[in-house]
C-alpha positions in Angstrom: 210.5 -100.3 -112.0 210.1 -103.6 -113.9 206.5 -103.9 -112.7 205.7 -100.4 -114.0 207.2 -101.2 -117.4 205.1 -104.4 -117.6 201.9 -102.5 -116.8 202.7 -99.8 -119.4 203.4 -102.5 -122.0 200.1 -104.3 -121.2 198.2 -101.0 -121.5 199.8 -100.3 -124.9 198.9 -103.8 -126.1 195.3 -103.4 -124.9 194.9 -100.1 -126.8 196.4 -101.5 -130.0 193.6 -101.9 -132.6 195.6 -102.5 -135.7 194.2 -105.9 -136.4 190.6 -104.9 -135.7 189.7 -104.1 -139.3 190.7 -107.6 -140.5 188.5 -109.2 -137.9 185.6 -107.0 -138.9 186.0 -107.8 -142.6 186.2 -111.5 -141.8 183.0 -111.4 -139.8 181.2 -109.4 -142.5 182.3 -111.9 -145.2 181.2 -114.8 -143.0 177.8 -113.2 -142.5 177.4 -112.7 -146.3 178.4 -116.3 -146.9 175.9 -117.6 -144.3 173.1 -115.4 -145.8 173.9 -116.6 -149.3 173.8 -120.3 -148.3 170.5 -119.7 -146.5 168.9 -118.1 -149.6 170.1 -120.6 -152.1 167.4 -123.2 -151.7 164.6 -120.7 -152.1 166.2 -119.0 -155.1 167.3 -122.1 -157.0 163.8 -122.9 -158.3 163.4 -119.3 -159.6 166.8 -119.2 -161.2 166.1 -122.6 -162.9 162.7 -121.3 -164.2 164.3 -118.2 -165.6 167.1 -120.1 -167.4 164.6 -122.6 -168.8 162.6 -119.8 -170.3 165.7 -118.1 -171.7 166.8 -121.4 -173.2 163.4 -122.1 -174.8 163.3 -118.6 -176.3 166.8 -119.1 -177.8 165.9 -122.5 -179.2 162.7 -121.2 -180.9 164.4 -118.2 -182.4 167.6 -120.0 -183.6 166.0 -123.0 -185.2 
């Protein structure tokens, strides 16, 4: 009888998926973070150029 209860308990634990969503969200967040870090070196030059142009436009129009 005790062996049967242990098997049923193991089956119930195996079917439990209550923590699955948290793991999926953590994996998705990790993937986004890795992709962002991988894209940063390529985008940093473009972002720097855009902000430099904006700064020069502001300086010429303010002064």
